[in-house]
PAMI-990710 format. One record per residue (C-alpha): x, y, z; residue in three letters; residue number from 1. Coordinates in Angstrom, 1 decimal, padded with zeros to 4 digits. Layout:
REM PAMI-990710
R      X      Y      Z type seq
R      X      Y      Z  ALA NUM
...
END
This chain:
REM PAMI-990710
R      X      Y      Z type seq
R  015.6 -202.1  091.7  UNK   1
R  013.4 -202.9  089.0  UNK   2
R  010.6 -200.7  087.2  UNK   3
R  007.4 -202.2  087.9  UNK   4
R  008.7 -202.2  091.9  UNK   5
R  009.6 -198.6  090.9  UNK   6
R  006.2 -197.7  089.9  UNK   7
R  004.0 -199.4  092.5  UNK   8
R  006.4 -197.4  094.9  UNK   9
R  005.6 -194.0  093.1  UNK  10
R  001.7 -195.1  093.1  UNK  11
R  001.7 -195.9  096.7  UNK  12
R  003.7 -192.3  097.4  UNK  13
R  001.1 -190.2  095.1  UNK  14
R -002.1 -192.3  096.4  UNK  15
R -002.3 -192.1  100.1  UNK  16
R -000.8 -188.1  100.4  UNK  17
R -004.1 -187.7  097.7  UNK  18
R -006.6 -189.7  100.2  UNK  19
R -005.4 -187.9  103.0  UNK  20
R -005.9 -184.3  101.4  UNK  21
R -009.2 -185.6  100.1  UNK  22
R -010.7 -186.4  103.8  UNK  23
R -009.2 -183.5  105.2  UNK  24
R -010.7 -181.1  102.5  UNK  25
R -013.9 -183.2  103.2  UNK  26
R -013.6 -182.1  107.6  UNK  27
R -012.6 -178.8  106.3  UNK  28
R -016.0 -178.7  103.7  UNK  29
R -018.4 -179.8  107.0  UNK  30
R -016.5 -177.3  109.1  UNK  31
R -017.4 -174.4  106.7  UNK  32
R -020.7 -175.5  106.3  UNK  33
R -021.5 -175.6  110.3  UNK  34
R -020.3 -172.0  110.2  UNK  35
R -021.8 -170.8  106.9  UNK  36
R -024.9 -171.6  108.6  UNK  37
R -024.8 -169.5  111.2  UNK  38
R -024.3 -166.8  109.5  UNK  39
R -027.2 -166.8  107.6  UNK  40
R -029.0 -166.7  111.1  UNK  41
R -026.7 -163.3  111.5  UNK  42
R -028.3 -162.7  108.6  UNK  43
R -032.0 -163.3  109.7  UNK  44
R -031.4 -160.9  112.3  UNK  45
R -030.3 -158.2  110.3  UNK  46
R -033.1 -158.8  107.6  UNK  47
R -035.7 -158.5  110.5  UNK  48
R -033.8 -155.0  112.0  UNK  49
R -033.9 -153.5  108.7  UNK  50
R -037.4 -154.6  108.0  UNK  51
R -038.5 -152.9  111.7  UNK  52
R -036.4 -149.8  110.5  UNK  53
R -038.0 -149.8  107.2  UNK  54
R -041.2 -149.7  108.9  UNK  55
R -041.2 -147.6  111.4  UNK  56
R -039.9 -145.1  108.4  UNK  57
R -043.3 -145.8  106.8  UNK  58
R -045.2 -144.6  110.3  UNK  59
R -042.9 -142.0  110.9  UNK  60
R -044.0 -140.6  107.1  UNK  61
R -047.6 -140.9  107.8  UNK  62
R -047.0 -139.1  111.2  UNK  63
R -045.8 -136.0  109.4  UNK  64
R -048.3 -135.6  106.7  UNK  65
R -050.8 -136.0  109.7  UNK  66
R -048.7 -133.3  111.6  UNK  67
R -048.6 -131.3  108.4  UNK  68
R -052.3 -131.3  108.1  UNK  69
R -052.8 -129.9  111.2  UNK  70
R -050.5 -127.4  111.1  UNK  71
R -052.0 -126.2  107.8  UNK  72
R -055.6 -127.4  107.8  UNK  73
R -054.1 -128.1  103.7  UNK  74
R -055.0 -131.8  102.4  UNK  75
R -051.8 -132.1  100.1  UNK  76
R -050.0 -132.0  103.1  UNK  77
R -051.5 -135.6  103.8  UNK  78
R -049.5 -136.7  100.8  UNK  79
R -046.4 -138.5  102.6  UNK  80
R -049.7 -140.1  104.8  UNK  81
R -051.6 -141.5  102.0  UNK  82
R -048.5 -143.0  100.8  UNK  83
R -047.6 -145.0  103.4  UNK  84
R -050.5 -146.4  104.3  UNK  85
R -050.5 -149.3  101.4  UNK  86
R -047.0 -150.3  102.5  UNK  87
R -047.6 -150.7  105.9  UNK  88
R -049.9 -153.8  105.8  UNK  89
R -047.1 -155.6  103.5  UNK  90
R -044.3 -154.5  105.7  UNK  91
R -046.4 -155.9  108.6  UNK  92
R -046.8 -158.9  106.4  UNK  93
R -043.0 -159.0  105.6  UNK  94
R -041.9 -159.2  109.3  UNK  95
R -044.3 -161.4  110.5  UNK  96
R -042.6 -164.3  108.5  UNK  97
R -039.5 -163.2  109.5  UNK  98
R -039.9 -163.5  112.8  UNK  99
R -042.6 -166.9  112.9  UNK 100
R -039.9 -168.6  114.3  UNK 101
R -039.2 -166.7  117.3  UNK 102
R -042.5 -166.3  119.6  UNK 103
R -040.5 -162.9  121.9  UNK 104
R -040.6 -161.4  118.8  UNK 105
R -044.1 -162.4  117.5  UNK 106
R -045.5 -160.9  120.5  UNK 107
R -043.2 -157.7  120.2  UNK 108
R -044.6 -157.6  116.6  UNK 109
R -048.3 -157.8  117.5  UNK 110
R -047.9 -155.3  120.4  UNK 111
R -046.4 -152.5  117.7  UNK 112
R -049.6 -153.4  115.4  UNK 113
R -051.8 -153.3  118.6  UNK 114
R -049.9 -149.5  119.2  UNK 115
R -050.3 -148.7  115.6  UNK 116
R -053.7 -149.6  115.1  UNK 117
R -054.7 -147.4  118.2  UNK 118
R -052.5 -144.4  117.1  UNK 119
R -054.4 -145.2  113.4  UNK 120
R -057.6 -145.1  115.1  UNK 121
R -056.2 -141.5  116.6  UNK 122
R -055.3 -140.4  113.1  UNK 123
R -058.8 -141.1  111.2  UNK 124
R -060.5 -139.3  114.1  UNK 125
R -058.4 -136.2  113.0  UNK 126
R -059.3 -136.7  109.4  UNK 127
R -063.1 -136.7  110.1  UNK 128
R -062.8 -133.3  112.0  UNK 129
R -063.3 -130.1  110.8  UNK 130
R -060.1 -128.9  109.6  UNK 131
R -060.1 -125.6  111.0  UNK 132
R -059.9 -127.1  114.8  UNK 133
R -057.3 -130.2  113.9  UNK 134
R -054.8 -127.8  115.4  UNK 135
R -056.0 -128.5  119.6  UNK 136
R -052.9 -128.9  121.5  UNK 137
R -054.4 -131.3  123.7  UNK 138
R -055.4 -133.1  120.9  UNK 139
R -051.9 -133.0  119.3  UNK 140
R -050.5 -134.0  123.1  UNK 141
R -052.5 -137.2  123.0  UNK 142
R -051.2 -137.8  119.5  UNK 143
R -047.5 -137.6  120.5  UNK 144
R -048.2 -140.1  123.8  UNK 145
R -049.4 -142.6  121.3  UNK 146
R -046.8 -142.2  119.0  UNK 147
R -044.5 -142.6  121.6  UNK 148
R -045.9 -145.7  122.5  UNK 149
R -045.4 -146.7  118.9  UNK 150
R -041.9 -145.9  119.1  UNK 151
R -041.1 -147.9  122.3  UNK 152
R -042.5 -150.9  121.1  UNK 153
R -040.5 -150.0  118.0  UNK 154
R -037.6 -149.6  120.2  UNK 155
R -038.4 -153.0  122.3  UNK 156
R -038.4 -155.4  119.0  UNK 157
R -035.5 -154.1  117.4  UNK 158
R -033.3 -154.1  120.8  UNK 159
R -034.8 -157.8  121.2  UNK 160
R -033.4 -158.9  117.8  UNK 161
R -030.3 -156.5  118.5  UNK 162
R -029.4 -158.9  121.7  UNK 163
R -030.3 -162.3  119.1  UNK 164
R -028.2 -161.5  116.9  UNK 165
R -025.4 -160.2  119.3  UNK 166
R -026.0 -163.8  121.0  UNK 167
R -025.6 -165.6  117.2  UNK 168
R -022.4 -163.9  116.2  UNK 169
R -021.1 -165.1  119.6  UNK 170
R -021.8 -168.7  118.6  UNK 171
R -020.5 -168.2  115.3  UNK 172
R -017.4 -166.7  116.9  UNK 173
R -017.2 -170.0  119.2  UNK 174
R -017.5 -172.1  116.2  UNK 175
R -015.2 -170.5  114.1  UNK 176
R -012.5 -170.9  116.8  UNK 177
R -013.1 -174.5  117.1  UNK 178
R -012.7 -174.9  113.9  UNK 179
R -009.9 -173.0  113.0  UNK 180
R -008.3 -175.4  116.4  UNK 181
R -009.6 -178.9  114.5  UNK 182
R -008.2 -177.6  111.1  UNK 183
R -005.0 -177.0  112.5  UNK 184
R -005.1 -180.1  114.5  UNK 185
R -005.5 -182.5  111.4  UNK 186
R -003.7 -181.0  109.0  UNK 187
R  000.0 -181.2  111.8  UNK 188
R -001.8 -184.8  111.6  UNK 189
R -001.6 -185.1  108.4  UNK 190
R  001.3 -183.8  107.6  UNK 191
R  003.0 -185.9  109.8  UNK 192
R  001.3 -188.7  108.4  UNK 193
R  002.8 -187.7  104.6  UNK 194
R  006.1 -186.5  106.3  UNK 195
R  006.5 -190.5  107.5  UNK 196
R  005.3 -192.5  104.8  UNK 197
R  006.7 -189.9  101.7  UNK 198
R  010.2 -190.2  103.8  UNK 199
R  010.4 -194.1  103.9  UNK 200
R  009.0 -194.4  100.0  UNK 201
R  011.5 -191.8  098.9  UNK 202
R  014.6 -193.2  101.0  UNK 203
R  014.6 -196.6  098.7  UNK 204
R  013.7 -194.5  095.4  UNK 205
R  016.6 -191.5  096.5  UNK 206
R  019.3 -194.7  097.0  UNK 207
R  019.5 -195.2  093.0  UNK 208
R  020.5 -192.2  092.1  UNK 209
R  023.0 -191.1  094.8  UNK 210
R  025.1 -192.0  091.6  UNK 211
R  023.8 -189.6  089.7  UNK 212
R  023.1 -186.5  091.9  UNK 213
R  026.8 -186.1  092.5  UNK 214
R  027.7 -186.4  088.7  UNK 215
R  025.1 -183.8  088.7  UNK 216
R  026.6 -181.9  091.9  UNK 217
R  030.8 -182.0  089.8  UNK 218
R  028.4 -180.5  086.9  UNK 219
R  026.5 -177.8  088.2  UNK 220
R  030.4 -176.7  090.7  UNK 221
R  031.6 -176.5  087.3  UNK 222
R  029.5 -173.6  085.8  UNK 223
R  029.0 -172.1  089.3  UNK 224
R  031.3 -169.5  088.4  UNK 225
R  029.3 -168.7  085.3  UNK 226
R  026.0 -168.5  086.5  UNK 227
R  027.5 -166.3  089.4  UNK 228
R  026.8 -163.1  088.1  UNK 229
R  022.9 -164.1  086.9  UNK 230
R  022.6 -165.7  090.2  UNK 231
R  023.0 -162.3  091.8  UNK 232
R  020.5 -161.4  089.4  UNK 233
R  018.4 -163.3  090.2  UNK 234
R  018.3 -162.2  094.0  UNK 235
R  017.1 -158.6  093.5  UNK 236
R  014.5 -159.5  091.5  UNK 237
R  011.3 -158.0  093.0  UNK 238
R  009.4 -156.1  089.9  UNK 239
R  011.1 -154.8  086.8  UNK 240
R  014.4 -155.5  086.7  UNK 241
R  017.4 -153.9  084.7  UNK 242
R  021.1 -154.9  084.8  UNK 243
R  023.8 -152.7  083.3  UNK 244
R  027.6 -153.1  083.3  UNK 245
R  029.7 -150.3  085.5  UNK 246
R  030.0 -148.1  082.7  UNK 247
R  025.9 -147.8  082.9  UNK 248
R  024.8 -150.0  079.3  UNK 249
R  022.0 -152.6  079.5  UNK 250
R  023.1 -156.3  079.7  UNK 251
R  019.8 -157.5  081.0  UNK 252
R  015.9 -156.6  080.8  UNK 253
R  013.2 -158.4  082.2  UNK 254
R  009.8 -158.9  080.9  UNK 255
R  008.1 -156.6  083.2  UNK 256
R  011.1 -153.7  082.3  UNK 257
R  010.6 -154.9  078.4  UNK 258
R  007.3 -153.8  079.4  UNK 259
R  007.0 -150.6  081.3  UNK 260
R  009.9 -149.4  079.6  UNK 261
R  008.7 -149.9  075.9  UNK 262
R  012.1 -151.7  074.5  UNK 263
R  012.6 -155.1  073.6  UNK 264
R  015.3 -157.0  075.5  UNK 265
R  017.3 -157.1  072.0  UNK 266
R  016.5 -153.5  071.6  UNK 267
R  017.8 -152.2  074.7  UNK 268
R  021.3 -154.5  074.8  UNK 269
R  023.7 -153.1  074.9  UNK 270
R  022.0 -149.2  074.9  UNK 271
R  023.1 -146.6  078.1  UNK 272
R  020.6 -147.1  080.4  UNK 273
R  019.5 -143.3  080.4  UNK 274
R  017.6 -144.0  077.1  UNK 275
R  015.7 -146.6  078.2  UNK 276
R  015.4 -145.4  081.9  UNK 277
R  013.9 -142.1  080.9  UNK 278
R  012.7 -141.0  084.0  UNK 279
R  010.9 -137.5  085.3  UNK 280
R  010.2 -135.3  088.2  UNK 281
R  006.1 -136.1  087.8  UNK 282
R  005.1 -132.5  088.9  UNK 283
R  008.3 -130.4  087.5  UNK 284
R  008.4 -132.4  084.7  UNK 285
R  012.1 -131.8  085.1  UNK 286
R  014.7 -135.0  084.1  UNK 287
R  015.7 -136.7  087.3  UNK 288
R  019.1 -138.3  088.1  UNK 289
R  020.0 -141.3  086.3  UNK 290
R  020.3 -144.3  089.1  UNK 291
R  023.6 -145.4  087.4  UNK 292
R  026.0 -142.2  088.3  UNK 293
R  023.8 -142.2  091.9  UNK 294
R  024.8 -145.5  092.8  UNK 295
R  028.3 -144.4  091.6  UNK 296
R  029.2 -141.9  092.4  UNK 297
R  027.4 -143.0  096.6  UNK 298
R  028.9 -147.1  096.0  UNK 299
R  025.8 -147.9  097.6  UNK 300
R  022.3 -149.0  097.4  UNK 301
R  019.9 -145.9  096.6  UNK 302
R  016.3 -145.4  095.7  UNK 303
R  014.1 -142.9  093.2  UNK 304
R  013.0 -139.4  094.7  UNK 305
R  009.5 -139.4  095.7  UNK 306
R  007.1 -138.0  092.5  UNK 307
R  008.8 -139.9  089.9  UNK 308
R  007.4 -141.1  086.6  UNK 309
R  008.8 -143.1  084.1  UNK 310
R  008.3 -141.8  080.5  UNK 311
R  008.5 -145.0  078.0  UNK 312
R  009.2 -145.6  074.0  UNK 313
R  005.7 -145.1  073.4  UNK 314
R  005.0 -141.9  075.5  UNK 315
R  003.2 -144.0  078.0  UNK 316
R  003.6 -142.8  081.9  UNK 317
R  003.9 -144.6  084.5  UNK 318
R  004.2 -143.5  088.7  UNK 319
R  007.3 -145.6  090.0  UNK 320
R  009.2 -146.5  093.0  UNK 321
R  012.6 -147.7  092.2  UNK 322
R  015.8 -148.9  093.9  UNK 323
R  019.4 -149.1  092.4  UNK 324
R  022.2 -151.8  093.9  UNK 325
R  025.5 -152.3  093.0  UNK 326
R  027.0 -156.0  092.0  UNK 327
R  029.8 -156.4  093.4  UNK 328
R  032.7 -159.1  092.7  UNK 329
R  034.4 -161.8  095.2  UNK 330
R  036.8 -158.6  096.1  UNK 331
R  034.6 -156.3  096.4  UNK 332
R  034.7 -154.3  093.1  UNK 333
R  031.8 -153.1  091.5  UNK 334
R  031.0 -155.0  088.0  UNK 335
R  027.5 -153.7  087.4  UNK 336
R  024.4 -152.2  088.7  UNK 337
R  020.7 -153.7  089.5  UNK 338
R  018.1 -151.4  089.0  UNK 339
R  014.9 -152.7  090.3  UNK 340
R  011.5 -150.8  090.1  UNK 341
R  007.5 -151.2  089.8  UNK 342
R  004.5 -149.4  089.0  UNK 343
R  002.5 -147.7  091.2  UNK 344
R  000.1 -145.5  089.6  UNK 345
R -002.9 -147.7  090.3  UNK 346
R -001.7 -147.2  094.2  UNK 347
R -001.8 -143.6  093.8  UNK 348
R -005.1 -143.7  092.6  UNK 349
R -006.0 -146.1  095.2  UNK 350
R -004.9 -144.0  098.0  UNK 351
R -006.4 -140.5  096.3  UNK 352
R -010.1 -142.9  096.3  UNK 353
R -009.8 -143.3  099.8  UNK 354
R -008.9 -139.5  100.9  UNK 355
R -011.6 -139.0  098.6  UNK 356
R -014.2 -141.8  100.2  UNK 357
R -013.6 -140.3  103.6  UNK 358
R -014.1 -136.6  102.6  UNK 359
R -017.7 -138.3  101.6  UNK 360
R -018.0 -139.9  104.9  UNK 361
R -017.8 -136.8  106.8  UNK 362
R -020.6 -135.2  104.6  UNK 363
R -022.6 -138.4  105.4  UNK 364
R -021.9 -138.1  109.4  UNK 365
R -023.0 -134.0  108.8  UNK 366
R -026.1 -134.8  106.4  UNK 367
R -028.7 -135.5  109.0  UNK 368
R -027.3 -132.5  110.9  UNK 369
R -027.2 -130.0  108.3  UNK 370
R -030.9 -130.9  107.0  UNK 371
R -032.4 -130.2  109.8  UNK 372
R -030.2 -126.9  110.2  UNK 373
R -031.7 -125.8  107.1  UNK 374
R -035.2 -127.4  107.5  UNK 375
R -035.7 -125.5  110.7  UNK 376
R -035.2 -121.8  109.3  UNK 377
R -037.2 -122.8  106.2  UNK 378
R -040.0 -124.0  108.5  UNK 379
R -039.9 -120.7  110.4  UNK 380
R -040.1 -118.6  106.8  UNK 381
R -042.9 -120.6  105.9  UNK 382
R -044.6 -119.8  109.1  UNK 383
R -044.1 -116.3  108.8  UNK 384
R -045.7 -116.2  105.3  UNK 385
R -048.6 -117.7  106.2  UNK 386
R -048.5 -114.8  108.8  UNK 387
R -047.8 -112.4  106.6  UNK 388
R -051.0 -113.1  104.4  UNK 389
R -053.3 -112.6  106.8  UNK 390
R -051.5 -109.4  108.9  UNK 391
R -052.9 -105.9  108.0  UNK 392
R -051.0 -104.5  110.9  UNK 393
R -047.9 -102.9  109.4  UNK 394
R -045.5 -102.9  112.0  UNK 395
R -046.6 -106.5  112.7  UNK 396
R -046.0 -107.3  108.9  UNK 397
R -042.5 -105.2  109.0  UNK 398
R -041.8 -107.4  111.9  UNK 399
R -042.4 -110.5  110.4  UNK 400
R -040.1 -109.6  107.3  UNK 401
R -037.2 -109.2  109.9  UNK 402
R -037.5 -112.4  111.5  UNK 403
R -037.7 -114.2  107.9  UNK 404
R -034.6 -112.5  106.3  UNK 405
R -032.6 -114.0  109.7  UNK 406
R -034.3 -117.0  109.3  UNK 407
R -032.7 -117.1  105.9  UNK 408
R -029.5 -115.3  106.3  UNK 409
R -029.1 -118.3  108.4  UNK 410
R -029.9 -120.7  105.9  UNK 411
R -027.4 -119.0  103.4  UNK 412
R -024.2 -119.1  106.6  UNK 413
R -025.1 -123.0  106.5  UNK 414
R -024.8 -124.0  102.8  UNK 415
R -022.0 -121.3  102.6  UNK 416
R -020.1 -123.4  105.6  UNK 417
R -021.1 -126.6  103.5  UNK 418
R -020.0 -125.8  100.2  UNK 419
R -016.1 -124.3  101.5  UNK 420
R -015.9 -128.4  102.5  UNK 421
R -015.1 -128.6  098.8  UNK 422
R -013.2 -125.6  097.6  UNK 423
R -009.9 -125.5  097.5  UNK 424
R -007.1 -123.1  096.5  UNK 425
R -004.0 -124.1  094.6  UNK 426
R -001.6 -122.3  097.2  UNK 427
R -001.9 -121.5  100.6  UNK 428
R -003.6 -118.9  102.0  UNK 429
R -004.2 -117.3  105.2  UNK 430
R -006.8 -119.2  107.3  UNK 431
R -008.6 -118.0  111.0  UNK 432
R -008.5 -121.0  113.0  UNK 433
R -011.2 -119.7  115.1  UNK 434
R -013.4 -118.6  112.1  UNK 435
R -012.6 -122.4  110.5  UNK 436
R -013.8 -124.2  114.3  UNK 437
R -016.7 -121.9  114.3  UNK 438
R -017.9 -123.3  111.1  UNK 439
R -018.1 -126.8  111.7  UNK 440
R -019.2 -126.1  114.9  UNK 441
R -022.1 -124.6  112.8  UNK 442
R -022.9 -128.0  111.4  UNK 443
R -022.7 -129.9  114.8  UNK 444
R -024.8 -128.0  116.6  UNK 445
R -027.6 -130.7  115.9  UNK 446
R -025.7 -133.4  117.1  UNK 447
R -024.2 -131.4  119.8  UNK 448
R -028.1 -130.5  121.2  UNK 449
R -029.4 -133.9  120.3  UNK 450
R -026.9 -135.1  122.6  UNK 451
R -026.9 -132.6  125.7  UNK 452
R -022.9 -132.1  125.3  UNK 453
R -021.9 -129.1  126.2  UNK 454
R -018.7 -127.3  124.9  UNK 455
R -016.8 -124.4  126.1  UNK 456
R -015.0 -122.2  123.8  UNK 457
R -011.9 -120.8  124.7  UNK 458
R -010.9 -119.6  121.7  UNK 459
R -011.6 -115.4  120.9  UNK 460
R -008.9 -114.0  119.1  UNK 461
R -008.4 -114.8  115.4  UNK 462
R -005.5 -117.3  114.8  UNK 463
R -004.2 -117.2  112.0  UNK 464
R -001.8 -119.6  109.9  UNK 465
R -001.4 -120.6  106.5  UNK 466
R -002.6 -123.5  104.9  UNK 467
R -005.7 -124.7  102.7  UNK 468
R -008.8 -124.2  104.1  UNK 469
R -011.0 -127.2  102.9  UNK 470
R -008.1 -129.6  104.2  UNK 471
R -007.9 -128.4  107.8  UNK 472
R -011.8 -128.0  108.1  UNK 473
R -011.7 -132.6  107.4  UNK 474
R -009.2 -132.7  110.0  UNK 475
R -011.3 -130.3  112.6  UNK 476
R -014.3 -132.2  111.6  UNK 477
R -012.6 -135.5  112.4  UNK 478
R -011.7 -134.5  115.5  UNK 479
R -014.6 -133.0  116.7  UNK 480
R -016.7 -135.8  116.1  UNK 481
R -014.5 -137.9  117.6  UNK 482
R -014.8 -136.0  120.8  UNK 483
R -018.3 -136.0  120.3  UNK 484
R -018.2 -139.9  120.4  UNK 485
R -016.1 -140.2  122.9  UNK 486
R -018.0 -137.9  125.1  UNK 487
R -021.9 -139.2  124.7  UNK 488
R -024.8 -138.1  125.8  UNK 489
R -024.6 -135.1  128.3  UNK 490
R -021.0 -134.9  128.3  UNK 491
R -018.6 -132.5  127.7  UNK 492
R -015.9 -131.1  125.5  UNK 493
R -013.2 -127.6  126.5  UNK 494
R -012.1 -126.4  122.4  UNK 495
R -009.0 -124.3  123.1  UNK 496
R -007.1 -122.2  120.0  UNK 497
R -004.5 -120.3  120.4  UNK 498
R -001.3 -119.0  119.4  UNK 499
R  002.1 -120.5  119.9  UNK 500
R  006.1 -118.9  119.7  UNK 501
R  008.7 -120.5  117.7  UNK 502
R  010.4 -122.9  120.5  UNK 503
R  013.2 -125.7  119.5  UNK 504
R  012.3 -127.6  116.1  UNK 505
R  009.1 -125.6  116.3  UNK 506
R  008.0 -122.8  114.4  UNK 507
R  005.5 -120.0  115.6  UNK 508
R  002.1 -121.1  114.4  UNK 509
R -001.2 -122.3  116.3  UNK 510
R -002.2 -124.7  118.5  UNK 511
R -005.7 -126.7  118.9  UNK 512
R -006.5 -128.8  122.1  UNK 513
R -009.6 -131.0  122.0  UNK 514
R -010.5 -132.1  125.0  UNK 515
R -013.7 -134.3  126.5  UNK 516
R -014.8 -136.2  129.3  UNK 517
R -014.8 -139.7  127.6  UNK 518
R -013.2 -142.2  128.8  UNK 519
R -010.0 -142.1  127.3  UNK 520
R -007.7 -144.5  125.1  UNK 521
R -006.7 -147.5  126.3  UNK 522
R -002.8 -148.4  125.5  UNK 523
R -004.1 -151.8  123.5  UNK 524
R -005.2 -149.5  120.4  UNK 525
R -002.8 -146.6  120.7  UNK 526
R -000.2 -147.6  118.4  UNK 527
R -002.2 -148.6  115.4  UNK 528
R -004.6 -145.6  115.4  UNK 529
R -003.1 -144.1  112.7  UNK 530
R -002.7 -146.9  110.3  UNK 531
R -005.6 -147.1  107.4  UNK 532
R -008.4 -149.3  108.1  UNK 533
R -008.1 -149.3  111.6  UNK 534
R -010.9 -148.2  114.1  UNK 535
R -012.7 -148.9  117.4  UNK 536
R -016.2 -147.8  116.4  UNK 537
R -016.7 -151.0  114.1  UNK 538
R -019.0 -150.9  111.3  UNK 539
R -020.1 -147.1  112.2  UNK 540
R -016.3 -145.8  111.0  UNK 541
R -014.4 -146.5  108.0  UNK 542
R -010.8 -146.6  109.9  UNK 543
R -009.5 -143.8  107.6  UNK 544
R -010.5 -140.2  109.1  UNK 545
R -007.4 -140.2  111.3  UNK 546
R -004.9 -141.8  108.9  UNK 547
R -006.4 -138.6  106.1  UNK 548
R -006.1 -136.1  109.0  UNK 549
R -002.5 -136.9  109.8  UNK 550
R -001.4 -136.5  106.5  UNK 551
R -003.0 -133.9  105.8  UNK 552
R -001.4 -132.0  108.9  UNK 553
R  002.0 -133.6  108.3  UNK 554
R  001.6 -131.8  104.8  UNK 555
R  000.8 -128.5  106.5  UNK 556
R  004.2 -129.2  108.8  UNK 557
R  002.6 -129.3  111.5  UNK 558
R  001.4 -132.4  114.0  UNK 559
R -001.1 -134.1  116.2  UNK 560
R -000.6 -135.6  119.4  UNK 561
R -002.8 -137.2  122.2  UNK 562
R -002.8 -138.3  125.5  UNK 563
R -005.2 -138.9  128.0  UNK 564
R -005.7 -135.8  130.1  UNK 565
R -004.9 -135.7  133.8  UNK 566
R -005.1 -132.1  134.2  UNK 567
R -008.7 -129.8  135.6  UNK 568
R -012.2 -131.5  135.1  UNK 569
R -011.8 -133.4  132.0  UNK 570
R -010.1 -136.4  132.3  UNK 571
R -011.2 -138.4  128.9  UNK 572
R -008.9 -138.0  125.6  UNK 573
R -006.8 -134.5  124.7  UNK 574
R -005.8 -134.3  121.2  UNK 575
R -003.5 -131.2  120.3  UNK 576
R -003.1 -130.1  117.2  UNK 577
R -000.4 -127.9  116.1  UNK 578
R -000.2 -125.9  112.2  UNK 579
R  002.8 -123.9  111.4  UNK 580
R  002.3 -119.9  110.6  UNK 581
R  003.6 -120.6  107.7  UNK 582
R  003.6 -123.9  105.7  UNK 583
R  006.0 -125.1  102.5  UNK 584
R  002.6 -127.0  100.8  UNK 585
R  000.7 -126.8  097.7  UNK 586
R -001.9 -128.4  096.6  UNK 587
R -000.2 -131.2  094.2  UNK 588
R  001.4 -132.4  097.1  UNK 589
R  000.1 -135.9  098.1  UNK 590
R -001.1 -136.7  101.2  UNK 591
R  000.7 -139.5  102.8  UNK 592
R -000.8 -140.7  105.9  UNK 593
R  002.2 -140.9  108.5  UNK 594
R  002.3 -143.1  111.8  UNK 595
R  003.9 -142.1  114.8  UNK 596
R  004.0 -145.5  117.0  UNK 597
R  004.7 -142.8  119.9  UNK 598
R  001.0 -141.5  119.5  UNK 599
R -002.5 -142.4  119.3  UNK 600
R -006.5 -141.0  118.6  UNK 601
R -009.4 -142.5  118.0  UNK 602
R -010.4 -143.9  115.0  UNK 603
END
């Protein structure tokens, strides 16, 4: 074969694959554009729902201002009413532009505007009356009926747009599935064509080089013995790698190991491993055992203990994971040791950030309830203050002061409970699980009342264990919130707390059992629920709550178990949290989630 013929075959071999790949790329781009168009319609529905909710909030601001004026007769209370008046018109215009392509939503929007105009006329009538007569129960009832009608219209619009969004999401999913199938089929076809064509072209070329390949094979066999030791080392490379002889003197250091230890290859070669690879316990700051010594003692692959830190030559500290393995000759004799390690400092920080994010998520879920629970007593105090200003009877004034003190005490109790979510001692302290549960339920009172859920408390006696109150309170909050979500409106929850005696493989401690009247847990999701970011709540869940909660309970030496309840009248899920009376945990122990494939819990 001459050079011209060889070049022609090479050009053919390269041109056809490039052409086929360009066609495949064009087909994939076309499929992606179709999917993107569907996703834009989903975004459009999200915009409509967001703007509708914003309109509803402005109307509620007006209602709040009007109600404040009716109750007090004070014109300053109309500030929210006036502030919301101008933006409402712009909000209607924005919504009209968004739903102009949908006659049904245009009809809903017109209905919302009409009902808003009716309520606005009522509001103007109230404002035109004498302030002393505007707080009339019949007038208030009429205003409530008008506002309820307006809310119904807004909800109808939201429900319609939600239905539209679900249809669009289903359509996008269907398109994506078809796209995936089309891409797979086309990829297989292109791969098949490329394989057939390339094989035919390269077969002609390969015959020319058979002799050269045979010569190279002979040479490769000659250097096989010399490269065997290095081959073993290369096969063990994962991240940073240090290879030593059987006496622990360094013979190889890769680039990542040089970066982490601060030693160059020329400086490290021939030195003892413990001089270059200086490791300590992250928490106790004590020098850790040399991996080479451990491998020589155990004659097997070993790993570093948890919380191991590497101190570089420049004094910089890295948290690392490590393994060391013996390098053996063909006769089985150990000829050296290879050490493989990696920097996990950022992974640890990410894990800590996830735990902090879950704490913020818990606080966010409680925020609305806490605000309502604090607002109610403060509102009562404001009303009592108003009565005190106009009351001359000493006995009534004394009674008003007593009632105001009760409301302020309740507000202080709620604020102390909220602050305790984040106060944490440096060592375990005695914790009463009964008081802990009562504090969490206090913060959830509004959610419980709104959903009409009945909570049966089966804990009268104290149940004392050692632990970190803020972490255990976070666990209780996650479990109780999951039970509320599962029970649903009008549901029931039973919370039982009792001391448990020591048993086989378990010390004495406390048991918290939470059973609900919900639908229970399906077998399909049971094995995944302790995994981070796994959630059954869609966008309403972070997928971190149970991962963090399980890690906290394990840190305390306890366990979380769940099963569908088949005893009694509550047939939903039953979560059992066991905590030992005494714990070996400390404040610096890393909270790490552990997956128990035999158990599960809603996330």
